[in-house]
C-alpha positions in Angstrom: 0.0 -0.1 -0.1 1.4 3.4 -0.8 1.3 6.5 1.2 -1.6 8.2 -0.6 -3.8 5.2 -0.4 -3.0 4.7 3.5 -3.7 8.3 4.1 -6.9 8.3 2.3 -8.1 5.3 3.9 -7.4 6.0 7.6 -7.5 9.9 7.4 -10.2 10.8 4.8 -10.7 14.5 3.9 -7.1 15.2 5.5 -5.4 18.1 3.9 -1.6 18.3 4.7 -0.4 21.7 4.4 1.8 23.7 6.8 1.6 24.5 9.6 0.5 20.8 10.3 0.7 21.2 14.3 -1.8 24.1 14.4 -4.2 22.6 11.6 -5.0 19.5 13.7 -7.8 19.1 16.3 -5.3 17.2 18.6 -1.6 17.5 18.9 1.1 16.8 21.4 4.3 19.0 21.6 7.6 18.7 23.4 9.9 21.4 24.0 13.3 20.2 23.3 15.1 23.2 24.4 14.7 26.8 25.3 17.6 28.7 23.6 17.0 31.8 25.9 17.5 29.5 28.9 21.2 29.0 27.9 22.2 32.5 26.8 24.3 32.4 23.6 26.0 29.2 24.4 24.6 27.2 21.3 26.8 24.1 22.0 25.3 23.6 25.5 21.7 24.4 24.0 22.1 21.7 21.2 23.4 19.1 23.6 20.1 19.4 25.8 18.1 19.4 22.6 19.9 16.2 21.5 19.5 14.5 24.9 15.9 15.4 25.6 15.0 14.2 21.9 16.9 10.9 22.6 15.0 10.5 25.8 11.7 11.0 24.3 12.7 8.5 21.6 13.6 6.0 24.1 10.3 6.4 26.1 8.2 6.0 23.0 9.9 2.9 22.0 10.2 1.2 25.5 9.2 -2.4 25.2 7.8 -2.6 28.7 5.5 0.3 28.1 4.0 -1.3 24.9 0.2 -2.4 25.1 0.3 -5.1 22.1 
């Protein structure tokens, strides 16, 4: 099954256009980092963004939390 067919089957009448986050009725958003929190130290900011995104990924794919 290709993507267009899948989307049409599972999400009829869905229009994908920017900004996706604000166009959907339900959304979840994670703040990965606040650059103002770290002043102008971009390296530290990017390290925190990397760490937080990795932790979110691990939590979402945790085998013990799955409800198969």
